[in-house]
Biotite code that builds the C-alpha atoms (Angstrom):
import biotite.structure as struc

atoms = struc.array([
    struc.Atom([-0.059, 0.005, -0.149], chain_id="A", res_id=1, res_name="MET", atom_name="CA", element="C"),
    struc.Atom([2.296, 2.628, 0.482], chain_id="A", res_id=2, res_name="ASN", atom_name="CA", element="C"),
    struc.Atom([5.395, 0.826, -1.617], chain_id="A", res_id=3, res_name="ARG", atom_name="CA", element="C"),
    struc.Atom([7.940, 0.005, 0.962], chain_id="A", res_id=4, res_name="ASP", atom_name="CA", element="C"),
    struc.Atom([8.005, -3.846, -0.214], chain_id="A", res_id=5, res_name="GLY", atom_name="CA", element="C"),
    struc.Atom([6.353, -4.482, 3.384], chain_id="A", res_id=6, res_name="ALA", atom_name="CA", element="C"),
    struc.Atom([3.122, -6.351, 3.418], chain_id="A", res_id=7, res_name="LEU", atom_name="CA", element="C"),
    struc.Atom([-0.024, -4.570, 4.959], chain_id="A", res_id=8, res_name="ASN", atom_name="CA", element="C"),
    struc.Atom([-2.977, -5.843, 5.715], chain_id="A", res_id=9, res_name="VAL", atom_name="CA", element="C"),
    struc.Atom([-6.757, -3.884, 4.637], chain_id="A", res_id=10, res_name="VAL", atom_name="CA", element="C"),
    struc.Atom([-9.524, -5.006, 7.562], chain_id="A", res_id=11, res_name="ILE", atom_name="CA", element="C"),
    struc.Atom([-12.726, -4.421, 7.576], chain_id="A", res_id=12, res_name="SER", atom_name="CA", element="C"),
    struc.Atom([-15.521, -4.811, 10.322], chain_id="A", res_id=13, res_name="ARG", atom_name="CA", element="C"),
    struc.Atom([-17.930, -1.814, 9.806], chain_id="A", res_id=14, res_name="GLY", atom_name="CA", element="C"),
    struc.Atom([-15.205, 0.336, 9.030], chain_id="A", res_id=15, res_name="VAL", atom_name="CA", element="C"),
    struc.Atom([-11.927, -0.042, 6.766], chain_id="A", res_id=16, res_name="ALA", atom_name="CA", element="C"),
    struc.Atom([-8.234, -0.134, 8.690], chain_id="A", res_id=17, res_name="ASN", atom_name="CA", element="C"),
    struc.Atom([-5.343, -0.237, 7.075], chain_id="A", res_id=18, res_name="VAL", atom_name="CA", element="C"),
    struc.Atom([-2.830, -0.979, 9.024], chain_id="A", res_id=19, res_name="PRO", atom_name="CA", element="C"),
    struc.Atom([0.876, -0.968, 7.416], chain_id="A", res_id=20, res_name="LEU", atom_name="CA", element="C"),
    struc.Atom([3.796, -3.351, 8.046], chain_id="A", res_id=21, res_name="GLY", atom_name="CA", element="C"),
    struc.Atom([6.506, -2.543, 9.578], chain_id="A", res_id=22, res_name="ASN", atom_name="CA", element="C"),
    struc.Atom([8.859, -5.683, 7.565], chain_id="A", res_id=23, res_name="GLY", atom_name="CA", element="C"),
    struc.Atom([9.462, -7.287, 10.582], chain_id="A", res_id=24, res_name="ASN", atom_name="CA", element="C"),
    struc.Atom([5.611, -9.578, 11.033], chain_id="A", res_id=25, res_name="GLY", atom_name="CA", element="C"),
    struc.Atom([4.804, -6.522, 13.154], chain_id="A", res_id=26, res_name="THR", atom_name="CA", element="C"),
    struc.Atom([2.195, -3.453, 12.056], chain_id="A", res_id=27, res_name="PHE", atom_name="CA", element="C"),
    struc.Atom([1.749, 0.216, 12.449], chain_id="A", res_id=28, res_name="GLN", atom_name="CA", element="C"),
    struc.Atom([-1.387, 1.096, 13.989], chain_id="A", res_id=29, res_name="VAL", atom_name="CA", element="C"),
    struc.Atom([-4.421, 1.316, 11.175], chain_id="A", res_id=30, res_name="GLY", atom_name="CA", element="C"),
    struc.Atom([-6.150, 4.433, 10.088], chain_id="A", res_id=31, res_name="SER", atom_name="CA", element="C"),
    struc.Atom([-9.882, 3.975, 9.469], chain_id="A", res_id=32, res_name="ASP", atom_name="CA", element="C"),
    struc.Atom([-10.815, 4.718, 6.188], chain_id="A", res_id=33, res_name="LEU", atom_name="CA", element="C"),
    struc.Atom([-13.959, 7.008, 6.040], chain_id="A", res_id=34, res_name="PRO", atom_name="CA", element="C"),
    struc.Atom([-17.469, 6.106, 5.612], chain_id="A", res_id=35, res_name="TYR", atom_name="CA", element="C"),
    struc.Atom([-20.587, 7.913, 4.477], chain_id="A", res_id=36, res_name="LEU", atom_name="CA", element="C"),
    struc.Atom([-22.693, 9.638, 5.774], chain_id="A", res_id=37, res_name="VAL", atom_name="CA", element="C"),
    struc.Atom([-25.750, 10.475, 4.182], chain_id="A", res_id=38, res_name="GLN", atom_name="CA", element="C"),
    struc.Atom([-28.505, 12.203, 5.212], chain_id="A", res_id=39, res_name="ASN", atom_name="CA", element="C"),
    struc.Atom([-27.887, 10.545, 8.365], chain_id="A", res_id=40, res_name="GLY", atom_name="CA", element="C"),
    struc.Atom([-27.501, 7.188, 7.376], chain_id="A", res_id=41, res_name="GLU", atom_name="CA", element="C"),
    struc.Atom([-24.219, 5.480, 7.732], chain_id="A", res_id=42, res_name="HIS", atom_name="CA", element="C"),
    struc.Atom([-22.706, 3.606, 5.171], chain_id="A", res_id=43, res_name="PHE", atom_name="CA", element="C"),
    struc.Atom([-20.951, 0.758, 6.313], chain_id="A", res_id=44, res_name="PHE", atom_name="CA", element="C"),
    struc.Atom([-18.514, -1.386, 4.631], chain_id="A", res_id=45, res_name="GLN", atom_name="CA", element="C"),
    struc.Atom([-19.411, -5.172, 4.546], chain_id="A", res_id=46, res_name="TYR", atom_name="CA", element="C"),
    struc.Atom([-16.776, -6.253, 2.527], chain_id="A", res_id=47, res_name="THR", atom_name="CA", element="C"),
    struc.Atom([-13.343, -5.242, 1.324], chain_id="A", res_id=48, res_name="VAL", atom_name="CA", element="C"),
    struc.Atom([-11.228, -5.754, -2.085], chain_id="A", res_id=49, res_name="THR", atom_name="CA", element="C"),
    struc.Atom([-8.310, -4.412, -3.656], chain_id="A", res_id=50, res_name="LEU", atom_name="CA", element="C"),
    struc.Atom([-7.097, -3.098, -7.108], chain_id="A", res_id=51, res_name="GLY", atom_name="CA", element="C"),
    struc.Atom([-5.678, -0.791, -9.046], chain_id="A", res_id=52, res_name="ASP", atom_name="CA", element="C"),
    struc.Atom([-8.735, 0.901, -10.319], chain_id="A", res_id=53, res_name="VAL", atom_name="CA", element="C"),
    struc.Atom([-7.020, 4.238, -12.034], chain_id="A", res_id=54, res_name="ASN", atom_name="CA", element="C"),
    struc.Atom([-4.281, 2.337, -13.641], chain_id="A", res_id=55, res_name="ASN", atom_name="CA", element="C"),
    struc.Atom([-1.162, 4.193, -11.555], chain_id="A", res_id=56, res_name="ASP", atom_name="CA", element="C"),
    struc.Atom([0.422, 1.152, -10.226], chain_id="A", res_id=57, res_name="GLY", atom_name="CA", element="C"),
    struc.Atom([-0.828, 1.632, -6.452], chain_id="A", res_id=58, res_name="SER", atom_name="CA", element="C"),
    struc.Atom([-3.307, -1.054, -5.034], chain_id="A", res_id=59, res_name="LEU", atom_name="CA", element="C"),
    struc.Atom([-6.680, 0.818, -4.401], chain_id="A", res_id=60, res_name="ASP", atom_name="CA", element="C"),
    struc.Atom([-9.132, -0.401, -2.360], chain_id="A", res_id=61, res_name="ILE", atom_name="CA", element="C"),
    struc.Atom([-12.798, -0.854, -2.811], chain_id="A", res_id=62, res_name="VAL", atom_name="CA", element="C"),
    struc.Atom([-15.733, -1.320, -0.253], chain_id="A", res_id=63, res_name="THR", atom_name="CA", element="C"),
    struc.Atom([-18.558, -2.248, -0.579], chain_id="A", res_id=64, res_name="GLY", atom_name="CA", element="C"),
    struc.Atom([-22.575, -2.744, 0.823], chain_id="A", res_id=65, res_name="HIS", atom_name="CA", element="C"),
    struc.Atom([-26.243, -2.756, 0.612], chain_id="A", res_id=66, res_name="ASN", atom_name="CA", element="C"),
    struc.Atom([-26.511, 0.670, -1.416], chain_id="A", res_id=67, res_name="ARG", atom_name="CA", element="C"),
    struc.Atom([-23.265, 0.374, -3.032], chain_id="A", res_id=68, res_name="GLY", atom_name="CA", element="C"),
    struc.Atom([-19.359, 0.757, -3.516], chain_id="A", res_id=69, res_name="ALA", atom_name="CA", element="C"),
    struc.Atom([-17.427, 3.170, -2.126], chain_id="A", res_id=70, res_name="HIS", atom_name="CA", element="C"),
    struc.Atom([-13.666, 3.662, -4.001], chain_id="A", res_id=71, res_name="VAL", atom_name="CA", element="C"),
    struc.Atom([-10.517, 4.766, -2.048], chain_id="A", res_id=72, res_name="TYR", atom_name="CA", element="C"),
    struc.Atom([-7.595, 5.908, -4.431], chain_id="A", res_id=73, res_name="LEU", atom_name="CA", element="C"),
    struc.Atom([-4.269, 4.992, -2.644], chain_id="A", res_id=74, res_name="ASN", atom_name="CA", element="C"),
    struc.Atom([-2.235, 8.181, -3.437], chain_id="A", res_id=75, res_name="HIS", atom_name="CA", element="C"),
    struc.Atom([1.093, 5.662, -3.116], chain_id="A", res_id=76, res_name="GLY", atom_name="CA", element="C"),
    struc.Atom([2.486, 6.322, 0.457], chain_id="A", res_id=77, res_name="ASP", atom_name="CA", element="C"),
    struc.Atom([0.140, 4.603, 2.536], chain_id="A", res_id=78, res_name="GLY", atom_name="CA", element="C"),
    struc.Atom([-2.683, 7.222, 2.292], chain_id="A", res_id=79, res_name="THR", atom_name="CA", element="C"),
    struc.Atom([-5.905, 7.811, 0.265], chain_id="A", res_id=80, res_name="PHE", atom_name="CA", element="C"),
    struc.Atom([-8.029, 9.934, -1.427], chain_id="A", res_id=81, res_name="ALA", atom_name="CA", element="C"),
    struc.Atom([-11.492, 10.726, 0.199], chain_id="A", res_id=82, res_name="ALA", atom_name="CA", element="C"),
    struc.Atom([-14.245, 7.605, -1.170], chain_id="A", res_id=83, res_name="ASP", atom_name="CA", element="C"),
    struc.Atom([-16.637, 8.046, -4.178], chain_id="A", res_id=84, res_name="ARG", atom_name="CA", element="C"),
    struc.Atom([-19.755, 6.483, -3.955], chain_id="A", res_id=85, res_name="LEU", atom_name="CA", element="C"),
    struc.Atom([-20.688, 3.895, -7.048], chain_id="A", res_id=86, res_name="LEU", atom_name="CA", element="C"),
    struc.Atom([-24.562, 3.218, -6.271], chain_id="A", res_id=87, res_name="SER", atom_name="CA", element="C"),
    struc.Atom([-25.849, 0.223, -7.099], chain_id="A", res_id=88, res_name="TRP", atom_name="CA", element="C"),
    struc.Atom([-28.810, 0.511, -9.718], chain_id="A", res_id=89, res_name="ALA", atom_name="CA", element="C"),
    struc.Atom([-31.044, -2.582, -11.923], chain_id="A", res_id=90, res_name="LEU", atom_name="CA", element="C"),
    struc.Atom([-31.446, -1.175, -15.378], chain_id="A", res_id=91, res_name="GLN", atom_name="CA", element="C"),
    struc.Atom([-33.781, -3.123, -17.630], chain_id="A", res_id=92, res_name="LEU", atom_name="CA", element="C"),
    struc.Atom([-33.310, -2.659, -21.657], chain_id="A", res_id=93, res_name="PRO", atom_name="CA", element="C"),
    struc.Atom([-36.059, -0.571, -23.427], chain_id="A", res_id=94, res_name="GLU", atom_name="CA", element="C"),
    struc.Atom([-38.392, -3.526, -25.346], chain_id="A", res_id=95, res_name="THR", atom_name="CA", element="C"),
    struc.Atom([-41.323, -1.002, -25.966], chain_id="A", res_id=96, res_name="GLY", atom_name="CA", element="C"),
    struc.Atom([-43.621, -3.762, -24.975], chain_id="A", res_id=97, res_name="ARG", atom_name="CA", element="C"),
    struc.Atom([-45.678, -4.300, -22.356], chain_id="A", res_id=98, res_name="SER", atom_name="CA", element="C"),
    struc.Atom([-45.175, -7.281, -20.165], chain_id="A", res_id=99, res_name="HIS", atom_name="CA", element="C"),
    struc.Atom([-48.528, -8.438, -21.117], chain_id="A", res_id=100, res_name="SER", atom_name="CA", element="C"),
    struc.Atom([-47.393, -8.437, -24.620], chain_id="A", res_id=101, res_name="GLU", atom_name="CA", element="C"),
    struc.Atom([-46.805, -11.829, -26.366], chain_id="A", res_id=102, res_name="THR", atom_name="CA", element="C"),
])
């Protein structure tokens, strides 16, 4: 996560947390990634995956919950840009026919 060659960990316990590795099997105290609060509703992160979302060579964090996903872009030094909410949306193709037509 910070390009120092040491393994790091990403933990999700409602809020994603990133303890950076020291390279000797120990870890620093992690920083919580902020979660979205919208209209007073908290969107806690339930799943976490890593990937280079913006193709800059750094692993970014994507967290998911029941309303969508949050993307945290990695600055390459173990810090992350503010999250972006991607909402789940079901889009059905337009057929021009009603359900009763055959």
